[in-house]
N, C-alpha and C positions, 0 to 999 in steps of 0.2 A: 687501505682505509682502516682507521682505528675502530675496533669493535664498539667502543663507547659512543663514538659519533654515529655509527650505524644504528646502534640500539636506540639512541635518543631520537634520531631522525625518523626511524620506523614508528616509534611511539607517537611522534608529532603528526605523522601522516594518518595514523589510526584515529587520533583525536580530531583531526581536521575532517575526516570522513564522518565521524559521529556528529560533529557540529552541523554538517550539511544535512544529515538525516533529521536531526532535531529541528533545524530551521524549516525544513519542508513540512514536518509535522505541525509546527506552530502556524505556518502559513495556511494550513487546511483545518484550523480549529472549527470553522463554521461551514465546512464543506459537508453536505449531507452524505451519509454513508461512508465517509472516509475512514480508512483503517490505518492506524499509526504503524510506522516502521521502527525496527530495532536493529542497531548495529551490534553484531555478535563478535566479541574479541576471541583470539586464540593466542596461546603462548607456545613457542617451540619447546619440545620436551627436554628435560634435563638428562644428561648422560649418566648412566649408572657408574661409569668409571670416571671419577673426577680427575684422574691423572692423564686421561686420553688427550691427545693433541687436538687443537681447535680444527673444525672442518674447514675445507677450502671455501665452501659456499657459505657466505655470510648469512643466508636465509636459514641455515641449519644450526646457527649458534644458539646455545641454550638461553632461554629467557627473553627472546625477541618477541614482542607483542605486535600483532597485526589484526586485520579484519578477516574473520572467517567467512562471514556472509552477512547480508542484510535481509532480515526476515520481516514478514508482515504479521501483525497481531489481528487475527480474524474474529476476535470476540465481538459480541453484539454491542452496538452503541445504544444509548437511551432513546426512548420514544419521545418525539416532540409533536404535540397535537396541532394541526393546522386547519382541520375541517375542510381541506381542499379536496374536491371530488377526485382530482387526478394526482393527488399525493398519496404515495404508498410507502410503507416501511417494511423491509424484509427482516424477519427475526429468525435466526437459525443459520446453519451452514449452507451457503449456496449463493447464487447470483441470478440476476435477470439477464437473459440473453438478448442481445441487440443484433441488428443486421450486420453481417460480416463486412470487413473492409474491402478495398478494391482488389486485393490479392486473395480474397476468400478466407482470410484468417478470422477466427472466432473473436468476437468482442463481447465482454461481460461487464456488468456494472452492479453496484449496490445502491446507486442513486435512484431514489423513487420519485423524483420530480418529473412527472409526465405531462404531456401536452398533446394537442391535436394539430397537425400541420395543415398547410393550405389545401392538401388533396384529401383530407379526411383520414389520415393515418395516425395511429397512436405512436408517439415518439418520446424519447428521453429529452427533456427540455434543454439541457446544457449543450449537448452535442447535436441534437436534431435527428439522431439515428432512430430508425423505426424499431419498435418493440416486436420481437418475433414470437411466433407460435411454435409448438412442437412439429407442426407440418411445414416449417420453413417458410411460412407466409406471414406478412404483416397483419395487423388488426385494423380493419376499417371501421370508422364510426360515422354512420349516416347523420346528416345535418339536422334531421327533424326530431332528434331525441332530446328530451328535456333533462335527462339526468343519466349518469353512468354509475354502475355499481361494480365493485371488484371484491370478490369474497376471499376467504382465507387461503384457498388453494389456487388463487389467481384466475378464476373464471371471470371474464369481463362481460357484463350485461348492460344493455341500454334500456332506459325506460321512456316509452313514448308518451304522447299527450293524454292517452287513455289510461296510463298507469300500467301498461302491459310490459313485462320484461322480455327483452329480445336478446338471445345469446349473440355476442359479437366475436368471441374468441377466447383463447386461453393463453395467459402469459407463460412463456417457456422458462420455467425455473430449473436451473441446472446446478450441478456441482462437479468438480473435477475428480478424477480417480485419485489424484494426489495433489494437495494444495501447494506442494513445492513446485509444481509445474505451472502455477499461476504467477504472472508478473504484471506489475503496474506499467502502463504505457502512456500515461498522461490523460488529462481531461476526465479524471475519475473513472477511467476505463481499465479493464484488465485483459491481457491476452493469455492464452493457454497453450502449452506445448504438448499436452497429453490428450487423453480422451475425456469427453463429457458424458455425464449420465443425468437422467431426470432426478431432481432433488427429492429427498425423502420427506416424510411427514413432519420432520423437525423444522423444516423451513416453512414459515407461514407469512401471509401477506396481511398487512393492517392498513386499510383505507382511511384516509383523513389524517395520517401521521407521516412523518419522515424520520429516518434514523439519524440520530446525531453522530457527529464525528467521535471516534474513540479517543481523540487527543484530549488530555487533561492539561490545560495551559500551565497551571502551577507546577505540576510534576515536570513538565518539559522545561520550564524556566529554571528549576533547580538543577536538572540534568545539564542544561546549557552552561550554567555557572560552574558546575563541577568540572565539566569537560574543558571549558575555557581555561581553568586554572591548571589542569593537567597538560593542556597544550602549551601554556606559557612556561610550565616547569620544564618540559622537554626542550623548548627553545632556549631557555636559560642554560640548561645543561650543555646544549650544542655550543653556545657562545663561550661558556666556561672552558670546555674542552679545546675549542679552537684557540683560545687565548693561552691555555697551558701549553699546547703544542707549539704555538708561535714563540713563547718564551724559551721552550726547550731548544728549538732550532737556533734561536739567537745565541743561546749559551754555547751550543756546540760549535758554532762557527768562529768563536773567539780563540 
């Protein structure tokens, strides 16, 4: 295979991957607590000896561009005030821990849209998963409470008809030992491959707000236009090289 064709096709694949990442970001512009992803490129190293023969493995050719990894930007989104009693925004590094999946795998989220399900448990609204406490138990909310308060450290209290505050539980706010061990698994949920620890004081809870998505539509649109042009340029180079090769083969057979 000609190196030029491989070089261009690899570049096109990298741009196609970046387009998928950007499209997913844009689709989640209005998703509460969503963190944008970034496609990180890498280029194969140039040889110190420019007269050295080309390596047998095309992956090792100098100048080949590919995707090193896709990383998540965990910076804070803006606060949007809703005044909803069961709306919370997390500010700082960390996550809200939800009930594990059927296999016992940890599930985390930054979505602060909470609700109370049919059996009186505090749940994340989109997935319906129960919000967990540090004791590995869900938070129950009695039906006779007139209001719910959630303070900055995640303590949940109910206010009865007499205005008396009744402790209901504690949101389990956690952070991984390494954010590289966290991965998106859909539905605004995260899985974790490493250990979890209780989040530090830098993670605070704000009741009556939700955290906006960190996606900036204008920036993503510009990135999509730029990436589309780079993808098109690589595809044009592939077509040009195929045509040149075809003309060369036709000439040689005469």
